DRENZA-376066 format. One record per residue (C-alpha): residue number from 1; x negated, y, z. Coordinates in steps of 0.001 Angstrom, whole numbers, plus 500000, padded with zeros to 6 digits. Example, Ala and Ser with C-alpha at 12.3 -4.5 7.8 and 13.67 -1.06 7.14 Angstrom:
# residues 2
  nr   east  north     up
   1 487700 495500 507800
   2 486330 498940 507140
***
This chain:
# residues 244
  nr   east  north     up
   1 410235 348059 904462
   2 412717 350551 905930
   3 411057 353490 907635
   4 411818 353524 911373
   5 413135 356835 912652
   6 412350 357582 916299
   7 415503 359439 917279
   8 416501 361824 920066
   9 420205 362488 920695
  10 421155 365948 921995
  11 424690 366698 923202
  12 426215 368243 926317
  13 429084 365723 926392
  14 428216 362294 927884
  15 430908 360544 925850
  16 429552 362045 922628
  17 426064 360823 923533
  18 427409 357340 924209
  19 429216 357232 920859
  20 426114 358367 918983
  21 423970 355819 920825
  22 426319 353056 919686
  23 426470 354352 916114
  24 422714 354866 915844
  25 422056 351464 917393
  26 424081 349858 914615
  27 421861 351395 911931
  28 418780 349635 910607
  29 415498 351428 911127
  30 416598 353647 914033
  31 414742 353585 917356
  32 416347 355639 920133
  33 413683 357345 922236
  34 415976 359290 924559
  35 418896 361645 925083
  36 419170 365252 926238
  37 422231 367064 927556
  38 421091 370627 926851
  39 418844 372563 924509
  40 416040 373272 926968
  41 415745 369580 927876
  42 415727 368721 924172
  43 412734 370983 923544
  44 410810 369478 926458
  45 411554 365949 925233
  46 410491 366792 921686
  47 407177 368034 923049
  48 406713 364871 925132
  49 408038 362230 922728
  50 407470 363718 919224
  51 410603 362123 917700
  52 411117 361915 913948
  53 414754 362972 914146
  54 417222 364901 916302
  55 420927 364114 916196
  56 421912 367443 917672
  57 425171 369096 918691
  58 425489 372819 917962
  59 427989 374199 920487
  60 426134 373792 923781
  61 425841 376188 926760
  62 422749 378361 927129
  63 420434 377169 924334
  64 422638 375963 921472
  65 421698 373628 918636
  66 420848 376420 916198
  67 418470 377966 918748
  68 416873 374565 919326
  69 416332 374189 915580
  70 414837 377690 915340
  71 412367 376882 918140
  72 411377 373593 916496
  73 410578 375328 913208
  74 407475 376767 914902
  75 405955 373298 915343
  76 403322 372023 912915
  77 405317 368834 912334
  78 408918 369502 913367
  79 411387 366627 913515
  80 414213 366405 911025
  81 417532 367698 912323
  82 420986 366339 911634
  83 423636 368498 913245
  84 426562 366553 914702
  85 429428 368860 915613
  86 433191 369135 915800
  87 433167 372495 914003
  88 432532 373488 910380
  89 432090 377209 911105
  90 428329 376839 911661
  91 427734 375408 908187
  92 426090 378484 906647
  93 423872 379040 909700
  94 422764 375390 909527
  95 421016 376052 906237
  96 419169 378991 907757
  97 417370 376539 910035
  98 416839 373927 907290
  99 419026 371164 908668
 100 418744 367956 906669
 101 422440 367186 907098
 102 425580 368301 908910
 103 428004 365708 910272
 104 431488 366306 911610
 105 432713 364418 914650
 106 433914 361719 914753
 107 431030 360364 912662
 108 431572 357262 910564
 109 428812 354621 910221
 110 428692 355115 906429
 111 428286 358878 906736
 112 425507 358485 909299
 113 423758 356005 907006
 114 423807 358578 904181
 115 422374 361219 906490
 116 419571 358897 907628
 117 418735 358156 903992
 118 418372 361903 903400
 119 416022 362158 906381
 120 413833 359410 904947
 121 413738 361192 901592
 122 412787 364414 903370
 123 409976 362691 905248
 124 408723 360907 902124
 125 408520 364263 900388
 126 406087 365470 903035
 127 408738 367204 905150
 128 408833 369947 902547
 129 411646 372326 903427
 130 412897 374695 900726
 131 411283 378153 900857
 132 413021 380556 903201
 133 415156 383118 901427
 134 417293 385994 902615
 135 419926 384776 900149
 136 422255 381812 900516
 137 421263 379105 898043
 138 423549 376314 899248
 139 426752 375840 901220
 140 428013 373090 903486
 141 431712 372533 902782
 142 434193 370235 904467
 143 435731 367554 902263
 144 437704 364546 903472
 145 436194 364600 906935
 146 432583 365100 905878
 147 430313 367966 904896
 148 429082 368243 901308
 149 426304 370369 899837
 150 427333 372906 897177
 151 424700 374725 895144
 152 425493 378446 895281
 153 424545 378765 891610
 154 427518 376528 890739
 155 430095 378745 892468
 156 432252 380661 889982
 157 434482 382674 892299
 158 434624 383473 896017
 159 437992 384642 897328
 160 439019 385731 900822
 161 441796 383890 902648
 162 442210 385590 906036
 163 439230 384540 908200
 164 438021 382093 905551
 165 436483 382244 902101
 166 437453 379892 899287
 167 434637 378769 896993
 168 435678 377821 893467
 169 433528 375474 891390
 170 435341 374686 888157
 171 438733 373229 889045
 172 437736 372411 892639
 173 437681 374649 895679
 174 436658 374539 899338
 175 437194 376743 902381
 176 434346 377981 904567
 177 434601 379963 907797
 178 433035 383268 906742
 179 434098 386846 906003
 180 433576 388412 902607
 181 431449 391167 904173
 182 429033 388668 905721
 183 428825 386694 902475
 184 428257 389796 900371
 185 425226 390604 902521
 186 423818 387090 901999
 187 424583 386404 898320
 188 421882 387310 895801
 189 423100 390490 894022
 190 421271 389401 890867
 191 423614 386392 890735
 192 426856 387545 892396
 193 428849 390741 892476
 194 431879 391997 894363
 195 434787 392943 892094
 196 437527 393451 894664
 197 437895 393808 898427
 198 438779 390098 898505
 199 436732 388651 895612
 200 433175 388019 894420
 201 432179 386372 891137
 202 429041 384865 889652
 203 427653 387438 887231
 204 426735 385008 884452
 205 430249 383517 884655
 206 431773 386762 883357
 207 432613 386303 879670
 208 434299 389669 879216
 209 436046 392704 880691
 210 439624 393626 879841
 211 441153 397106 879963
 212 444879 397091 880763
 213 445590 400619 879543
 214 446690 402007 882900
 215 443198 402611 884200
 216 443023 399060 885507
 217 440425 396495 884432
 218 439890 392810 885018
 219 437011 390383 884567
 220 437472 387355 882369
 221 435900 384184 883770
 222 436941 382018 880819
 223 438586 378891 882189
 224 438374 380546 885624
 225 440997 383070 884523
 226 441211 386847 884726
 227 440784 388738 887989
 228 441670 392358 888655
 229 438787 394685 889480
 230 439279 396930 892490
 231 438794 400653 891778
 232 436000 400855 894354
 233 433984 398286 892391
 234 434892 399274 888822
 235 431822 401431 888136
 236 429393 398699 889219
 237 431215 396006 887254
 238 431375 398082 884048
 239 427641 398732 884413
 240 426927 395133 883412
 241 427888 396105 879870
 242 424786 398298 879848
 243 422488 395651 881274
 244 422601 396962 884837
***
């Protein structure tokens, strides 16, 4: 029997609430317990109604969706959270508050069904969230109108493109709205290293270093190609040859 999810919808736009009510009402095993138009109201309703799930916008005045999620983490049995937003720039922050999924508006019925299935898996596993870490372990990336999970350990190369970063996994790549400085602070230095002002690479993806004879060096990522090492980072990169 399909597990019923008692669901609270949180959004500051009445039309968005109406659309989510219709979408959620079309899904099996979803019981709508209420709606909230701001973060403070959402917290009060969670306390009163103890829902299983929040379908929650992020960009809201005063208390935003990320702040709501942070407050709910303090509960003994917090509800699952699926963020529903028009923006992909919050994707890294969403993992910091252990969101179960991240949906881009407009949400399709199939994509919502997948997200609800993830919530049921999360609840069946005893609501066990992954241990908190100061390092980024996963990314949300936008692909064909939806957000996908990417394991950070699979990323070969991270390259800056203006206000975005491009993540390369094999022959595929995705853009995320981050700066290289902010990512460098959040990527595990045992796994990733900066080689250039615009590039980071996975350490175990480096198959060799090449000297070009003019004082310049590059890292060889095998099928990922060769990438020039910036002079500022050359000493640290060459140190890997000595097990540093």
